[in-house]
LOTORGU-384554 format. One line per field, with one value per residue: residue number from 1; z, y, x of N, C-alpha, C, O, CB in turn. Coordinates in steps of 0.001 Angstrom, whole numbers, plus 524288, in hexadecimal, padded with zeros to 5 digits. Glycine has a CB too. Layout:
# LOTORGU-384554
i (NUM, ...)
nup (Z, ...)
nnorth (Y, ...)
neast (X, ...)
caup (Z, ...)
canorth (Y, ...)
caeast (X, ...)
cup (Z, ...)
cnorth (Y, ...)
ceast (X, ...)
oup (Z, ...)
onorth (Y, ...)
oeast (X, ...)
cbup (Z, ...)
cbnorth (Y, ...)
cbeast (X, ...)
//
This chain:
# LOTORGU-384554
i (1, 2, 3, 4, 5, 6, 7, 8, 9, 10, 11, 12, 13, 14, 15, 16, 17, 18, 19, 20, 21, 22, 23, 24, 25, 26, 27, 28, 29, 30, 31, 32, 33, 34, 35, 36, 37, 38, 39, 40, 41, 42, 43, 44, 45, 46, 47, 48, 49, 50, 51, 52, 53, 54, 55, 56, 57, 58, 59, 60, 61, 62, 63, 64, 65, 66, 67, 68, 69, 70, 71, 72, 73, 74, 75, 76, 77, 78, 79, 80, 81, 82, 83, 84, 85, 86, 87, 88, 89, 90, 91, 92, 93, 94, 95, 96, 97, 98, 99, 100, 101, 102)
nup (55C5D, 565DD, 5663A, 57077, 57800, 57947, 5834C, 58958, 586EC, 58B8E, 5962D, 597B8, 595F2, 59E48, 5A74C, 5B4ED, 5C22C, 5CE1A, 5D5F1, 5D5B3, 5D12F, 5C6BD, 5C158, 5C14B, 5C154, 5C89C, 5CE59, 5CDE5, 5CD09, 5C447, 5B93A, 5AF12, 5A2E6, 5A4EE, 5A71C, 5A746, 5AFD6, 5B0BC, 5BB77, 5BB8A, 5B1C9, 5A45F, 5A1E8, 5A96C, 5A853, 5A47F, 5ACBF, 5B48D, 5B10F, 5B146, 5BBFA, 5C06B, 5C2FA, 5C0A0, 5BEC9, 5BE06, 5B7A2, 5B507, 5A955, 5ABB6, 5B5FD, 5B3D4, 5ACF9, 5B3F6, 5BBDD, 5B6AE, 5B635, 5C053, 5C814, 5D277, 5D54B, 5CE45, 5D1A3, 5DBC1, 5D99C, 5D49E, 5DCD6, 5E349, 5DCBF, 5DC45, 5E6C0, 5E765, 5E015, 5E4F2, 5EDDF, 5E9D1, 5E079, 5DFBF, 5E3B6, 5E7FE, 5E204, 5D92B, 5D532, 5D213, 5CA9F, 5C2F0, 5C10F, 5C084, 5C781, 5D40D, 5DAB4, 5E497)
nnorth (8D7A3, 8CE6D, 8C0DF, 8B983, 8B02E, 8A278, 89F46, 8A880, 8AB18, 8A2A3, 8A45A, 8ADED, 8AAC7, 8A40F, 8AA03, 8AD34, 8B08D, 8B191, 8B711, 8B8FB, 8B3F6, 8B6B1, 8B7C7, 8C0B5, 8CED4, 8D292, 8DBC5, 8E188, 8DA15, 8D861, 8D10F, 8D362, 8D5B6, 8D146, 8D07A, 8CBFD, 8CFDC, 8D07F, 8CFD5, 8D198, 8D82D, 8D9BD, 8D38B, 8CC3A, 8C8E7, 8BEFF, 8B8D4, 8BC59, 8B826, 8AD93, 8AB45, 8AE3D, 8B894, 8C055, 8C8DB, 8C946, 8D26A, 8DC14, 8E3CF, 8EE94, 8EF87, 8EB91, 8F309, 8FB63, 8F85F, 8F6AF, 8FEB5, 900CD, 900C9, 8FEAB, 8F762, 8EF46, 8ED12, 8E98E, 8E013, 8DABD, 8D938, 8D2D4, 8CA1D, 8C6CC, 8C3FE, 8BBC9, 8B4C3, 8B269, 8AD53, 8A4C0, 8A07F, 8A13D, 8A5DA, 8B296, 8B537, 8AF08, 8B3CE, 8BD89, 8BA1F, 8B675, 8BEE5, 8C76D, 8CFD2, 8D5E3, 8D864, 8DAD4)
neast (89D38, 8A0BE, 89DAF, 897C2, 89EA0, 89C3C, 89DD8, 89CE9, 8929A, 88D7B, 89004, 88AB4, 88067, 87EA9, 87F23, 87F12, 87BB2, 88228, 87E3A, 87372, 866D2, 864DD, 85B85, 855FD, 85757, 8622B, 862A4, 858CA, 85117, 84B0C, 84629, 8470B, 84CFD, 8576A, 8651D, 87269, 87C84, 889B4, 8923C, 89CFA, 8A378, 8A81B, 8B410, 8B218, 8A821, 8A502, 8A889, 8A1DA, 89863, 89AE0, 89C58, 89306, 89161, 88976, 87EA3, 870F4, 869C2, 85FE0, 85E2A, 85D6E, 861B3, 86B83, 86FD3, 8701D, 87741, 88089, 887F2, 889FC, 8937A, 895EA, 88E69, 89121, 89B7B, 89954, 893F6, 89C02, 8A2F9, 89CA0, 89BBB, 8A62E, 8A7E1, 8A0A5, 8A4EC, 8AE84, 8AAFF, 8A59F, 8A9EE, 8B4F6, 8C1B6, 8C673, 8CF35, 8CD64, 8C470, 8C881, 8CF91, 8C8C0, 8C1A1, 8C818, 8C916, 8C7AC, 8BC6A, 8B956)
caup (561A8, 56673, 56806, 5758A, 577EA, 57B99, 588EB, 58B8C, 58663, 58F8A, 59B32, 597F6, 5963E, 5A34F, 5ABAA, 5B9C6, 5C65C, 5D340, 5D9B5, 5D5AF, 5CD98, 5C15C, 5BED5, 5C12A, 5C219, 5CDDE, 5D119, 5CE70, 5CD0A, 5BF64, 5B5D7, 5A9D3, 5A02C, 5A829, 5A4A7, 5AB02, 5B091, 5B31A, 5BF86, 5B995, 5AC41, 5A132, 5A167, 5AD63, 5A753, 5A437, 5B212, 5B74C, 5AF6B, 5B2E2, 5C1A2, 5C228, 5C4E8, 5BD3A, 5C130, 5BA57, 5B84F, 5B0D1, 5A651, 5AE75, 5BA3A, 5B166, 5AB35, 5B882, 5BF03, 5B389, 5B742, 5C5FB, 5C947, 5D7E0, 5D502, 5CB9A, 5D51E, 5E001, 5D7A5, 5D398, 5E1EE, 5E4DF, 5D975, 5DDEE, 5EBB0, 5E630, 5DD8E, 5E8C7, 5F185, 5E74A, 5DC04, 5E05B, 5E72E, 5E663, 5DDC3, 5D488, 5D30D, 5CF67, 5C602, 5BF03, 5BFE5, 5BFC2, 5CAD5, 5D92F, 5DB38, 5EA1E)
canorth (8D5CA, 8C907, 8BD1F, 8B737, 8AACE, 89F01, 89F29, 8AD2D, 8AA98, 89EE3, 8A715, 8B1BD, 8A7FA, 8A165, 8AD91, 8AC6C, 8B3F8, 8AF25, 8BAB8, 8B8B6, 8AFF9, 8B891, 8B797, 8C605, 8D2CD, 8D266, 8E0B8, 8E34C, 8D59C, 8D800, 8CCB9, 8D586, 8D725, 8CFDB, 8CFBA, 8CA86, 8D390, 8CDFE, 8D320, 8D315, 8D989, 8D96A, 8CE82, 8C8A1, 8C7C1, 8B946, 8B6C5, 8BD81, 8B44C, 8A864, 8AA94, 8AFD7, 8BDF2, 8C33C, 8CA7C, 8C9D9, 8D7A6, 8DE21, 8E79E, 8F39E, 8EF2A, 8EAAF, 8F82D, 8FEC1, 8F6E8, 8F606, 902CF, 90178, 8FE03, 8FCD0, 8F297, 8EB59, 8EB8F, 8E688, 8DACB, 8D835, 8D76C, 8CE60, 8C5A8, 8C4E2, 8C132, 8B6E1, 8B15E, 8B0A4, 8A9C4, 8A035, 89E59, 8A0F4, 8A984, 8B802, 8B52A, 8ACCD, 8B7D5, 8C164, 8B786, 8B604, 8C3F3, 8CB35, 8D470, 8D561, 8DC50, 8DBC5)
caeast (89C72, 8A25E, 899CF, 898F2, 8A05D, 89850, 89EE6, 89A8C, 88CE8, 88BC2, 8904D, 88677, 87B73, 87E43, 8804F, 87C33, 87D6B, 882C0, 87C00, 86DB6, 864CB, 864FF, 85668, 853EA, 85B5B, 86453, 861BE, 85359, 84D8E, 84824, 84793, 84678, 851D5, 85BE7, 86A32, 8767F, 880C9, 88E3B, 89487, 8A225, 8A2F8, 8ACCF, 8B6BF, 8B015, 8A297, 8A46A, 8A929, 89CF6, 89480, 89CAC, 89BCD, 88DD3, 8917A, 885EC, 879B7, 86CA1, 8678A, 85C9A, 86133, 85D9A, 8658D, 8709C, 871B8, 870F8, 87BCF, 8853A, 88BC6, 88A4C, 89853, 895A8, 88B4A, 89455, 89FC8, 89707, 89307, 8A10A, 8A4F3, 89964, 89D20, 8AB48, 8A71D, 89DF8, 8A8C4, 8B25E, 8A867, 8A343, 8ACBD, 8BA99, 8C45E, 8C740, 8D30F, 8CAE3, 8C108, 8CBCA, 8D1B9, 8C4A0, 8BF2F, 8CC5B, 8C8BF, 8C54A, 8B842, 8B832)
cup (561DA, 5683B, 56D48, 574CD, 57A71, 58180, 58BA7, 58B47, 58A80, 594F7, 59BCD, 5989A, 59BAA, 5A7FD, 5B058, 5BDCF, 5CB6C, 5D772, 5D9DE, 5D166, 5C7E6, 5BE8A, 5BE85, 5C211, 5C7C5, 5D0F7, 5D1F8, 5CE66, 5C814, 5BC5D, 5B014, 5A7B1, 5A378, 5A4DD, 5A8E1, 5AB36, 5B34C, 5B6EC, 5BDE6, 5B3B0, 5A950, 5A0EA, 5A562, 5ACA3, 5A72C, 5A99A, 5B554, 5B604, 5B162, 5B8AC, 5C3C4, 5C467, 5C126, 5C05C, 5BCE8, 5BB8C, 5B3E0, 5AE08, 5A912, 5B2C9, 5B80B, 5AF90, 5AFD6, 5BB59, 5BBDE, 5B470, 5BD0F, 5C7FB, 5CEE7, 5D821, 5D299, 5CF1C, 5D9B4, 5DE4E, 5D66C, 5D8A9, 5E3DE, 5E1D1, 5DB09, 5E30E, 5EAC2, 5E3C1, 5E195, 5ECBF, 5EEF3, 5E2F8, 5DCF6, 5E3D3, 5E4D9, 5E1B7, 5D8B9, 5D1F3, 5CFE4, 5CA71, 5C19B, 5BD48, 5BF83, 5C36E, 5D00D, 5D9CC, 5E0DE, 5EC44)
cnorth (8CFF7, 8C5A3, 8BAF0, 8B1AC, 8A771, 89EB7, 8A3DD, 8ACDE, 8A6DC, 8A166, 8AADB, 8AF15, 8A5AF, 8A4DF, 8AC62, 8B02F, 8B0E7, 8B277, 8BABB, 8B500, 8B1AD, 8B883, 8BCED, 8C9CD, 8D2BD, 8D750, 8E1FC, 8DED5, 8D4E5, 8D31C, 8CE4A, 8D738, 8D618, 8CF0C, 8CE22, 8CED3, 8D0B5, 8D1CB, 8D50A, 8D3C0, 8D865, 8D3FB, 8CA80, 8C741, 8C1DF, 8B6D0, 8B7D1, 8B96C, 8AEDD, 8A75A, 8AC64, 8B54E, 8C179, 8C4A7, 8CAFE, 8CF0F, 8D8DD, 8E261, 8ECE2, 8F398, 8EE7D, 8EFD8, 8FB9C, 8FD60, 8F6AE, 8FA2E, 90404, 8FE49, 8FC16, 8F7A2, 8EE26, 8E978, 8E84D, 8E0DE, 8D7F2, 8D63F, 8D2B1, 8C97F, 8C373, 8C1E3, 8BBE0, 8B2FC, 8AF14, 8ACDF, 8A4A7, 89DA2, 89DBB, 8A53A, 8AF05, 8B832, 8B2F4, 8B0D0, 8BBBB, 8BF0C, 8B751, 8BB61, 8C873, 8CFDC, 8D2FE, 8D9C1, 8DDA5, 8E052)
ceast (89DDD, 89DCF, 89B87, 89AE8, 89C25, 898FF, 89C58, 8949B, 88ABB, 88BD2, 88BBF, 8812C, 87A8B, 87F92, 87CDB, 87E5E, 87DDC, 88025, 87609, 86BEA, 86496, 85FCB, 853CB, 8586F, 85D26, 862EC, 85BFE, 84F65, 84A64, 849CB, 8470C, 84BC2, 856AE, 860BF, 86E0E, 87A92, 88536, 890CA, 899F5, 8A1BD, 8A80D, 8AF13, 8B4DD, 8AA59, 8A19D, 8A4F4, 8A44A, 898DC, 895F0, 89B9C, 89689, 88D9D, 88E7F, 88115, 875A4, 86A0A, 863CE, 85FC4, 8619A, 861B7, 86B0F, 872F5, 87331, 8760C, 880DE, 88961, 88C46, 88EF2, 8988D, 892B0, 88E8A, 898C0, 89DDF, 89623, 89815, 8A37F, 8A1DD, 89AE8, 8A272, 8AAD5, 8A493, 8A1D2, 8AC81, 8B002, 8A6C2, 8A674, 8B296, 8BCB1, 8C48A, 8CAF9, 8D0C1, 8C74B, 8C43F, 8CE23, 8CDAB, 8C29B, 8C315, 8CC58, 8C639, 8C143, 8B6FE, 8BB4C)
oup (55E6A, 56B53, 56E66, 57164, 57D65, 58460, 58FC3, 58F05, 58CB0, 59803, 59FE3, 59B82, 59D71, 5AC28, 5AFCE, 5BCF4, 5CCD7, 5DBFB, 5DDCA, 5CE54, 5C47A, 5B9C6, 5BBD1, 5C363, 5CB56, 5D5B2, 5D651, 5CF9B, 5C7AE, 5BCDB, 5ACA7, 5AA65, 5A4A2, 5A06F, 5AD86, 5A738, 5B7A2, 5B5BD, 5BEC8, 5B0F2, 5AB89, 59FCE, 5A4CB, 5AFF9, 5A974, 5AAE2, 5B882, 5B97E, 5B2FD, 5BA1C, 5C87C, 5C767, 5BED2, 5C416, 5B8A7, 5BFF1, 5AF83, 5B029, 5A8D0, 5B332, 5BA2D, 5B07E, 5AFA4, 5BD10, 5BE29, 5B37B, 5BE86, 5C963, 5CFFB, 5DAD7, 5D4AA, 5CF85, 5DB5B, 5E135, 5D720, 5D8BF, 5E5DD, 5E409, 5DB1E, 5E3A4, 5ED0E, 5E540, 5E19B, 5EECB, 5F191, 5E1EA, 5DB15, 5E68B, 5E063, 5DDED, 5D478, 5CD29, 5CB7E, 5C67E, 5BD09, 5B89D, 5BE4E, 5C296, 5D063, 5D96F, 5E1DF, 5F0DD)
onorth (8CCF6, 8C74D, 8BA91, 8AED5, 8A963, 89DFF, 8A346, 8AE3E, 8A7D7, 8A0B3, 8AAFE, 8B0F9, 8A567, 8A2EA, 8AACA, 8B2B1, 8ADFC, 8B0E3, 8BC56, 8B31B, 8AE53, 8B925, 8BD98, 8C836, 8D2D9, 8D709, 8E35D, 8DFAD, 8D130, 8D143, 8CAF1, 8D9E2, 8D9AC, 8CD31, 8CEDD, 8D125, 8CEBD, 8D669, 8D990, 8D045, 8D658, 8D038, 8C5D9, 8C4B6, 8BFFA, 8B320, 8B48F, 8B778, 8ABE2, 8A302, 8AC1B, 8B690, 8C513, 8C1FA, 8CCEC, 8D000, 8D6F2, 8E452, 8EF6B, 8F738, 8F09B, 8F0E5, 8FE6D, 900E1, 8F681, 8F92B, 907DF, 8F9B8, 8F833, 8F3FE, 8E9CF, 8E4C4, 8E4A8, 8DD40, 8D333, 8D20D, 8CEF6, 8C540, 8BEB1, 8BDB6, 8B7F5, 8AE6A, 8AA61, 8A987, 8A0A0, 898FF, 899F7, 8A7E3, 8AFED, 8BAFF, 8B4CD, 8B136, 8BD0E, 8C1BF, 8B7F1, 8BC55, 8CCD8, 8D38C, 8CF5F, 8DE5A, 8E133, 8E1A1)
oeast (89C5B, 89A86, 8A030, 89910, 898E3, 89535, 899EB, 891EA, 88690, 8882B, 88937, 87DD7, 87616, 880F4, 8785A, 88261, 87A50, 87FDF, 873C4, 86F17, 86429, 85FA7, 84FDF, 85CC6, 859EC, 8621A, 85A77, 84AD1, 8475A, 84E34, 846A9, 84EB5, 859AC, 8607F, 86D0C, 87BE7, 88491, 8916C, 89B56, 89FDE, 8ABCB, 8AC4A, 8B5ED, 8A7FF, 89DD4, 8A226, 8A2C1, 8962C, 89284, 89A22, 895A8, 88A12, 890AC, 87FA6, 876C8, 86856, 86472, 8639D, 865AE, 864D8, 86ED0, 8778F, 87717, 878DC, 88517, 88DFB, 88EBE, 88E69, 89B2B, 89448, 88EA9, 899AC, 8A08A, 89767, 89866, 8A5D8, 8A427, 89B51, 8A322, 8AD24, 8A628, 8A1EB, 8AD85, 8B2CB, 8A681, 8A5BB, 8B4E9, 8B9C1, 8C2FD, 8CA01, 8D207, 8C718, 8C2D2, 8CEA2, 8CF09, 8C1F1, 8C18D, 8CF51, 8C313, 8C2A1, 8B3EA, 8BACA)
cbup (5637F, 56A50, 563FB, 57922, 57AC1, 57933, 589F1, 588B1, 580DA, 58F7B, 59BB4, 59310, 5922A, 5A352, 5A9FD, 5BBB5, 5C703, 5D48D, 5D883, 5D4E4, 5CF45, 5BE60, 5C1B8, 5C55B, 5C090, 5CDA3, 5CE1C, 5CA19, 5D174, 5BC0A, 5B709, 5A9D5, 59EA2, 5AB4A, 5A1C0, 5A981, 5B3C4, 5AEDB, 5C4BA, 5BB0C, 5ABA5, 5A33F, 5A1FB, 5B2B4, 5A225, 5A077, 5B4BC, 5B5DF, 5A972, 5B1C4, 5C463, 5C61E, 5C599, 5B841, 5C43F, 5BABB, 5B893, 5B2FA, 5A0F6, 5B0C5, 5BDE8, 5ACC7, 5A7DD, 5BC49, 5C18D, 5ADF1, 5B456, 5C8B9, 5C837, 5DB6E, 5D1C3, 5C67F, 5D724, 5E1CD, 5D2D0, 5D0D1, 5E5FE, 5E411, 5D3A9, 5DE81, 5EF72, 5E272, 5D95C, 5EB99, 5F3E1, 5E51F, 5D75C, 5DB24, 5E853, 5EAFD, 5DF5B, 5D5FB, 5D773, 5D310, 5C767, 5C127, 5C406, 5BA60, 5C817, 5DDA1, 5D88C, 5ED4F)
cbnorth (8D6BF, 8C8A0, 8B8AC, 8B74A, 8AA2B, 89981, 89F1F, 8B20D, 8A8A8, 899F8, 8AA06, 8B521, 8A3AA, 89CBE, 8B34C, 8A6A6, 8B898, 8AE59, 8C015, 8BE3A, 8AE67, 8B56E, 8B3DA, 8C6CC, 8D848, 8D1BF, 8E515, 8E711, 8D612, 8DCF2, 8C7EF, 8DA27, 8DCE0, 8CAF2, 8D4C7, 8C537, 8D877, 8CC2F, 8D01E, 8CEE7, 8DF58, 8DD0B, 8CF45, 8CAF1, 8CA44, 8B6E7, 8B935, 8C2FB, 8B443, 8A7D0, 8AD7A, 8AC1D, 8BFE5, 8C004, 8CFBD, 8C527, 8DBCF, 8E058, 8E85C, 8F4EB, 8EA95, 8E6D8, 8FAEF, 8FE55, 8F1AE, 8F5FC, 907B7, 8FFBE, 90182, 900F1, 8F388, 8ED92, 8F065, 8E907, 8DAFC, 8DC02, 8DBE1, 8CF99, 8C741, 8C96E, 8C477, 8B7DD, 8B466, 8B54E, 8AC65, 8A1BE, 8A1BE, 8A135, 8A79C, 8BB53, 8B1F9, 8A7D8, 8BAA6, 8C35A, 8B1F4, 8B2C0, 8C534, 8CD2C, 8D8D6, 8D598, 8DA6C, 8D6EB)
cbeast (896B2, 8A6E4, 8990A, 8941D, 8A5B3, 898AC, 8A4DF, 89C80, 88B74, 88F46, 89580, 88676, 87B49, 881CA, 87F97, 87C96, 879A8, 88890, 87DE1, 86B44, 85F75, 868B6, 852E7, 84F81, 8594C, 86A3E, 86437, 8520A, 849F4, 848FE, 84423, 842A4, 851AF, 85ABE, 86C0D, 8790F, 87EFF, 89230, 894DB, 8A66B, 8A17A, 8B0D2, 8BC96, 8B0D3, 8A0D2, 8A87C, 8ADFC, 89AF3, 893FA, 8A27F, 8A016, 88BDE, 8972B, 88474, 87A58, 8689C, 86BE2, 85736, 85EC6, 85835, 86437, 87020, 86D8A, 86C58, 87ADF, 883C9, 88A52, 88512, 89CEF, 89301, 8863A, 89692, 8A29B, 891D8, 88FA2, 8A4C8, 8A4AA, 8938E, 89D2D, 8AF26, 8A3C0, 89948, 8ABD5, 8B4BA, 8A3AD, 89E3E, 8ABE2, 8BD35, 8C9E7, 8C96E, 8D7DB, 8C7C6, 8BE01, 8D02C, 8D394, 8C01D, 8BB31, 8CC2F, 8C59B, 8C982, 8B362, 8B951)
//
C-alpha cells in the first residue's frame, strides 16, 4: 500500500464543507462516528477537499448513501453550481473537474 503524500495528508486533515458546519452528520444530526464524504470521487477527490465539496456524515448514513447515485448526482450538481457562483466560470469548473454535471 502506498504511503500518503504530505500534501494529501494535509488536505485530508483540513477538510471542510461549504454546505454545513461539519460538527454533526449532515443527514441525521448525529455526532457519533463521524467521517468525511467527498462529493466528487476518484481523480477529483483532492479537488473536493480543496474547494470544500465534502459532507460530514455518520458511518451509518455514509454507508447508506454511498450507492445512492441519485443522491450523489444531486450533490455533484449543487457543488458545480456553488463553484460557478463562488469560485469561477462554467469553463473553469470543467477544466478542473473534467466534466459537466448540470
